[in-house]
N, C-alpha and C positions, 0 to 999 in steps of 0.2 A: 761482560766486555761488554765492550759497541763493537769489535773493530775493524778493520782498517778506515784509514781515511781515504775518505772520496778526493779528487780533485777534481775543474773542469780541466780537460782538454784540447786539443785543434791540430785534428791530423789534418793532409792533405796531404796528395799527391797529385803531376800532374796531368794527370789525365781525367778526372773526375772531381764532385764541387766539394770543399771547407767540410768538414763538420765537425762541431763542439757539442765534447759530452763528455759524463761524468767515468771518472773508473780513479781503480788502482792505484793504478800505473801505466809510462805508454806503448807501456807491449804491451799490451790491456788492450792500452784506448786503440792503436791498431788493430788489432785486430775485430775488435768489433765497430771496427768505420771501415773493415775489406767486408764487414757479416751484414750492414751496411751499401757499400757500393753490391752486391751482387760482386765484389771481380773474386778473380782469384789469386791462390794467396800467394802460390806458385812463383806467381810472375812477378803483384804485381806491392807484398807486403815493402822486398826491400826502395825501392823512388819516396814509403811514404818519409813526413817525417812527423814526428806528433813538436806539439810543445807545452804549458802546462801552464795552463791562463789565471786559477788559484785554485780559494776550494770551490768545492762543490754547491749550490744551494738551495735548501729546504723547498717543497712544492711548495707552491701556493694556492689558496684553492682560490677556484676556476665560479664559486660565489656566492664566500663570503672576502675571502680574502685574504683569511689566516694563513700562516704555516703552519705545517703541521705533517708526520711523518725524519725518515730521514735523510740525510743530503744524498742524492744522488737517486732518489725514486719517482715515476710520474706523473705527471700533477692528475691533478684531477679536481674531490671533494671531501671534504674533509673530513670526516666519521660524524658531527654533530651535525651537517648539513645533509646524507646518507640517509643519515637517519632520520632527521628533516623532510629532507625527501618521499620516505617509505610510509610516513604518515600521513604527506598530503596526497601520495595515489591511492589507500587506502580511501 
């Protein structure tokens, strides 16, 4: 079982910049946006609007450009490039 599908949400608030983040639903996207902004949950959550943009993209390797991992994961280097970097460092 692969788990719930991740979608890309755009969360906006009148006092904070708009953020795009992967989430399973609009409620969890709002919670994550509040945490990123460092805002007060009780005061600011009611004024947030979440809009689903589409499916979350899979991360792309910063070295070779290949897609790897699961949708919504943080980008970085794929396992093959990490191994190559480790061998090069030795």
